[in-house]
Wavefront OBJ file of the C-alpha trace (Angstrom):
o trace
v 0.000 0.000 0.000
v 1.760 3.194 -1.141
v 1.298 6.912 -0.730
v -0.127 7.350 -4.228
v -3.033 4.990 -3.565
v -3.894 6.823 -0.341
v -3.787 10.227 -1.979
v -6.181 9.081 -4.681
v -8.777 8.056 -2.132
v -8.244 10.758 0.477
v -9.750 14.204 0.792
v -6.427 15.699 -0.228
v -7.365 16.608 -3.755
v -10.031 19.188 -2.999
v -8.307 20.812 -0.065
v -4.918 20.826 -1.741
v -6.364 22.641 -4.717
v -7.808 25.260 -2.413
v -4.474 25.553 -0.627
v -2.549 26.512 -3.769
v -3.589 30.114 -3.251
v -1.706 30.253 0.045
v 1.648 31.955 0.311
v 4.753 29.738 0.339
v 6.697 29.459 3.623
v 9.215 32.256 4.257
v 12.981 31.586 4.285
v 15.502 34.411 4.800
v 19.283 34.625 5.341
v 19.740 31.223 6.966
v 16.718 31.626 9.209
v 13.356 30.036 8.603
v 9.867 31.069 9.508
v 7.775 27.931 9.764
v 4.029 28.368 9.461
v 2.042 26.212 11.873
v -1.658 25.821 11.092
v -3.895 24.470 13.831
v -7.318 22.959 14.321
v -7.926 25.249 17.298
v -9.566 28.612 17.663
v -7.120 31.180 19.005
v -7.010 30.977 22.772
v -9.088 27.777 22.980
v -8.264 26.485 26.462
v -5.613 23.789 26.615
v -5.491 22.702 22.986
v -4.363 26.047 21.565
v -2.032 26.322 24.548
v -0.318 23.086 23.483
v 0.193 24.379 19.949
v 1.536 27.668 21.273
v 3.841 25.838 23.676
v 5.344 23.884 20.763
v 5.791 27.024 18.657
v 7.409 29.042 21.430
v 9.699 26.194 22.513
v 10.986 25.563 18.990
v 11.651 29.259 18.494
v 13.393 29.614 21.871
v 15.506 26.458 21.618
v 16.833 27.423 18.184
v 17.479 31.020 19.305
v 15.204 32.203 16.528
v 16.866 30.250 13.716
v 13.468 28.565 13.426
v 10.646 30.974 14.116
v 7.271 29.288 14.265
v 4.352 31.476 13.239
v 1.136 29.992 14.578
v -2.180 30.305 12.749
v -5.438 29.512 14.514
v -8.268 27.694 12.764
v -9.700 29.863 9.995
v -6.812 32.307 9.877
v -5.132 30.490 6.992
v -7.120 27.298 6.508
v -10.099 25.728 8.230
v -9.814 23.563 11.328
v -10.116 20.304 9.414
v -8.015 21.418 6.426
v -4.666 21.602 8.197
v -3.594 18.069 7.248
v -4.028 18.727 3.543
v -2.359 22.137 3.728
v 0.778 20.580 5.224
v 0.894 17.529 2.956
v 0.550 19.894 -0.021
v 3.443 22.029 1.228
v 1.389 25.188 1.639
v 2.048 25.250 5.380
v 5.028 23.777 7.187
v 3.409 22.062 10.148
v 0.087 21.499 11.864
v -1.062 20.984 15.422
v -4.280 19.027 15.744
v -5.941 15.870 16.990
v -5.032 13.244 14.404
v -8.384 11.477 14.656
v -9.790 14.358 12.631
v -7.956 12.752 9.697
v -9.236 9.183 9.754
v -10.620 9.920 6.294
v -7.012 9.979 5.125
v -6.221 6.809 7.055
v -8.175 5.092 9.857
v -4.957 4.323 11.735
v -4.706 7.979 12.751
v -7.492 7.332 15.264
v -5.026 5.662 17.625
v -2.752 8.699 17.809
v -5.541 10.651 19.454
v -7.727 8.068 21.186
v -9.767 5.047 20.203
v -13.036 4.230 21.968
v -12.324 1.995 24.984
v -8.637 2.535 24.251
v -5.597 3.838 26.074
v -5.341 6.202 28.997
v -2.777 8.992 28.717
v -0.131 6.971 30.572
v -0.785 3.857 28.521
v -0.518 5.924 25.338
v 2.954 7.260 26.125
v 4.092 3.810 27.276
v 3.189 2.438 23.865
v 4.405 5.480 21.960
v 7.876 5.820 23.466
v 8.659 2.258 24.570
v 6.506 0.187 22.247
v 5.736 0.472 18.553
v 3.709 3.679 18.670
v 6.239 6.231 17.444
v 7.407 3.977 14.604
v 3.821 3.380 13.511
v 3.058 7.107 13.625
v 6.073 7.602 11.397
v 4.914 4.840 9.049
v 1.603 6.628 8.522
v 3.424 9.933 8.103
v 5.575 8.530 5.295
v 2.436 7.767 3.290
v 1.451 11.428 3.320
v 4.777 13.223 3.430
v 4.638 14.051 7.157
v 6.888 13.714 10.189
v 4.641 13.444 13.228
v 5.039 13.477 17.008
v 2.691 13.437 19.979
v 2.463 17.032 21.232
v -0.255 17.349 23.852
v -2.775 15.316 25.812
v -6.096 16.197 27.405
v -6.192 13.212 29.741
v -9.456 11.335 30.101
v -12.295 13.259 28.506
v -15.782 13.732 29.864
v -18.861 11.974 28.562
v -20.318 15.338 27.658
v -23.190 17.786 28.013
v -26.812 16.792 27.378
v -30.156 18.536 27.402
v -31.720 15.499 29.067
v -30.455 12.624 31.184
v -29.322 9.428 29.470
v -30.964 6.547 31.324
v -30.829 3.845 28.669
v -29.144 3.160 25.315
v -32.420 4.043 23.614
v -32.028 7.642 24.739
v -29.416 8.106 22.016
v -31.992 7.461 19.290
v -32.218 10.609 17.158
v -30.001 12.601 19.524
v -28.030 15.267 17.640
v -24.596 14.981 19.214
v -21.158 16.400 18.489
v -18.411 13.758 18.691
v -15.542 13.292 16.197
v -13.753 10.128 15.157
v -14.732 6.531 15.721
v -16.352 7.349 19.039
v -18.862 9.376 17.052
v -19.304 6.510 14.603
v -20.063 4.215 17.534
v -22.733 6.613 18.835
v -24.165 6.609 15.329
v -24.619 2.863 15.612
v -26.616 3.529 18.773
v -28.974 5.775 16.808
v -27.463 9.204 17.408
v -27.226 11.789 14.644
v -23.520 12.533 14.992
v -21.842 15.741 13.853
v -18.189 16.734 13.709
v -17.918 20.439 14.515
v -14.678 22.391 15.103
v -14.127 23.263 18.755
v -14.510 27.003 18.275
v -18.001 26.482 16.795
v -19.447 24.055 19.339
v -20.904 26.588 21.791
v -22.976 28.287 19.106
v -24.202 24.957 17.739
v -25.343 23.904 21.206
v -26.893 27.287 22.006
v -28.814 27.402 18.731
v -30.225 23.892 19.086
v -28.327 22.628 16.044
v -27.093 19.900 18.398
v -28.691 18.386 21.507
v -25.404 17.683 23.236
v -21.675 17.663 22.894
v -18.501 16.249 24.254
v -15.542 18.589 24.303
v -12.686 17.847 26.688
v -13.143 18.022 30.452
v -14.262 20.329 33.272
v -11.659 23.083 32.839
v -11.882 23.457 29.051
v -15.643 22.891 29.128
v -16.085 25.600 31.765
v -14.001 27.975 29.645
v -16.189 27.136 26.654
v -19.313 28.063 28.656
v -21.432 24.983 27.988
v -22.880 25.198 31.532
v -24.677 28.349 30.419
v -26.812 26.207 28.092
v -27.353 22.948 29.959
v -26.677 21.694 33.465
v -26.441 17.934 32.735
v -22.850 16.712 32.601
v -21.484 13.173 32.345
v -17.939 13.061 33.637
v -16.698 9.736 32.209
v -16.759 8.904 28.509
v -15.870 5.841 26.456
v -14.550 7.706 23.449
v -11.306 9.430 24.547
v -9.736 7.980 27.694
v -6.435 9.814 27.077
v -6.573 11.968 23.975
v -3.222 12.741 22.365
v -2.587 15.795 20.187
v -0.056 15.824 17.357
v 2.508 18.082 15.771
v 3.172 17.107 12.148
v 5.774 18.738 9.893
v 5.907 18.501 6.108
v 8.485 15.769 5.583
v 10.496 17.633 2.953
v 10.705 20.610 5.292
v 11.686 18.361 8.200
v 14.326 16.511 6.169
v 15.786 19.851 5.095
v 16.472 20.880 8.676
v 19.730 20.203 10.482
v 19.781 17.145 12.790
v 19.891 19.541 15.741
v 16.763 21.369 14.606
v 14.992 18.091 13.899
v 15.734 17.015 17.456
v 14.441 20.343 18.766
v 11.062 19.701 17.117
v 10.923 16.196 18.578
v 11.821 17.416 22.072
v 9.468 20.404 21.903
v 6.595 18.081 20.987
v 7.360 15.647 23.816
v 7.695 18.475 26.341
v 4.401 19.991 25.201
v 2.712 16.615 25.642
v 3.636 16.338 29.317
v 3.148 20.051 30.026
v -0.302 20.003 28.433
v -1.425 16.832 30.207
v -0.418 18.368 33.534
v -2.231 21.580 32.584
v -5.520 19.764 32.051
v -5.240 17.478 35.070
v -4.163 20.308 37.364
v -7.174 22.429 36.433
v -9.959 19.873 36.053
v -10.697 19.138 39.702
v -11.219 22.746 40.773
v -13.236 23.445 37.619
v -15.551 20.517 38.350
v -16.160 21.874 41.863
v -17.039 25.289 40.418
v -19.426 23.727 37.898
v -21.186 21.770 40.641
v -21.414 24.865 42.829
v -23.052 26.623 39.887
v -25.785 24.022 39.651
v -24.365 21.542 37.153
v -25.673 18.028 37.743
v -22.723 15.617 37.535
v -23.650 12.104 36.431
v -22.216 8.817 35.210
v -23.722 6.509 32.617
v -25.261 3.318 33.971
v -23.938 -0.136 33.102
v -26.525 -0.733 30.388
v -25.362 2.389 28.539
v -21.694 1.450 29.004
v -22.383 -2.041 27.673
v -24.135 -0.670 24.588
v -21.244 1.709 23.987
v -18.840 -1.217 24.221
v -20.725 -3.245 21.635
v -20.961 -0.267 19.272
v -17.288 0.635 19.713
v -16.084 -2.895 18.923
v -18.303 -3.069 15.849
v -16.928 0.263 14.659
v -13.279 -0.746 15.070
v -13.926 -4.137 13.449
v -15.115 -2.427 10.276
v -11.572 -1.201 9.563
v -9.788 -4.498 10.064
v -9.468 -5.121 6.323
v -6.865 -2.338 6.289
v -3.525 -4.022 7.023
v -1.902 -1.013 8.706
v -4.937 -0.328 10.886
v -5.057 -3.982 11.935
v -1.381 -3.932 12.935
v -1.773 -0.687 14.879
v -4.858 -1.971 16.706
v -3.142 -5.239 17.640
v -0.080 -3.369 18.881
v -2.168 -0.931 20.926
v -4.276 -3.616 22.568
v -1.236 -5.774 23.398
v 0.607 -2.835 24.959
v -2.511 -1.718 26.814
v -2.946 -5.143 28.407
v 0.696 -5.421 29.386
v 1.210 -1.936 30.818
v -2.144 -1.677 32.576
v -1.609 -4.944 34.458
v 1.260 -3.409 36.453
v -0.418 -0.015 36.827
v -3.472 -1.742 38.317
v -1.397 -3.956 40.612
v 0.764 -1.113 41.910
v -0.708 2.364 41.562
v -4.270 1.085 41.449
v -3.909 -0.872 44.686
v -2.073 2.012 46.350
v -4.739 4.564 45.449
v -7.484 2.366 46.873
v -5.626 2.147 50.166
v -4.793 5.853 50.166
v -8.435 6.761 49.635
v -9.490 4.365 52.387
v -6.988 5.727 54.902
v -7.194 9.434 54.094
v -10.905 9.420 53.386
l 1 2 3 4 5 6 7 8 9 10 11 12 13 14 15 16 17 18 19 20 21 22 23 24 25 26 27 28 29 30 31 32 33 34 35 36 37 38 39 40 41 42 43 44 45 46 47 48 49 50 51 52 53 54 55 56 57 58 59 60 61 62 63 64 65 66 67 68 69 70 71 72 73 74 75 76 77 78 79 80 81 82 83 84 85 86 87 88 89 90 91 92 93 94 95 96 97 98 99 100 101 102 103 104 105 106 107 108 109 110 111 112 113 114 115 116 117 118 119 120 121 122 123 124 125 126 127 128 129 130 131 132 133 134 135 136 137 138 139 140 141 142 143 144 145 146 147 148 149 150 151 152 153 154 155 156 157 158 159 160 161 162 163 164 165 166 167 168 169 170 171 172 173 174 175 176 177 178 179 180 181 182 183 184 185 186 187 188 189 190 191 192 193 194 195 196 197 198 199 200 201 202 203 204 205 206 207 208 209 210 211 212 213 214 215 216 217 218 219 220 221 222 223 224 225 226 227 228 229 230 231 232 233 234 235 236 237 238 239 240 241 242 243 244 245 246 247 248 249 250 251 252 253 254 255 256 257 258 259 260 261 262 263 264 265 266 267 268 269 270 271 272 273 274 275 276 277 278 279 280 281 282 283 284 285 286 287 288 289 290 291 292 293 294 295 296 297 298 299 300 301 302 303 304 305 306 307 308 309 310 311 312 313 314 315 316 317 318 319 320 321 322 323 324 325 326 327 328 329 330 331 332 333 334 335 336 337 338 339 340 341 342 343 344 345 346 347 348 349 350 351 352 353 354 355 356 357 358 359 360
């Protein structure tokens, strides 16, 4: 399976044609200005911060030899057009959640989060000490990209609803915003699923265009203002148990950099991943307390709903198993997840139970 066959069947053609009107990247007197396009509205809590962290770190670590100019969603290309802009060479790099690009290849789902998949810790275990980074690179070669994990939201919430979800049947006809294969799984449960850029979700919920939405977690959701529209919030979701974000550079641009500058991009991405994960986890607890104090009803799905989600998620993932790369990535993920979680459960899991019992 080669890059040409993927490009023929991907969404690249239309977006790449639109991207030809964009200005070429700027290079001057041994210094380079790299244009980073993002899937995030400017200032969008946490996710734009991760992109900005990468840009500022690359610029600082190279003493300005690489200056990264960041473009929010819509400033150069749309939120979901960043992949095509970078593969076409009309922007140098993107920062996004790679599951937005499963239309290019379904394997990209695993470099954000798969339903009933990896937690944030399990993801980095697989990525840095299993096959994850090599597999990310294998996908990147198909599309002329060099990709790295560069942010993580931690476990995401189940989302905001206008009414309580008491049974799987409550998803029938529900207009719900959820990207990726998690959204496809909800579709199998009868939901009318929409993929809406983050900066547009509040308006869609406020206008009634959607009945509910997942976004990230208490801190980012509070910043987005969803509590102003509905007070029903499910704190645990099946769809993104540890959602990674990615920094991808046009491969020709990346290969043209010095080894030192290539390493700077790799290190900046890894640092942003850990910094961003800590940012979300540090802020979520206090934000949840504020939401509850403001009248938000915090709920968890019952077992019948979880079971239905599990059936739908497995059916969704199984549909892509005829793709050889996807099948290899899924097998690698699930093997690593089993192996690393067994020790985490036996050590940290047991400790936390005892800590909670003793400290109350």
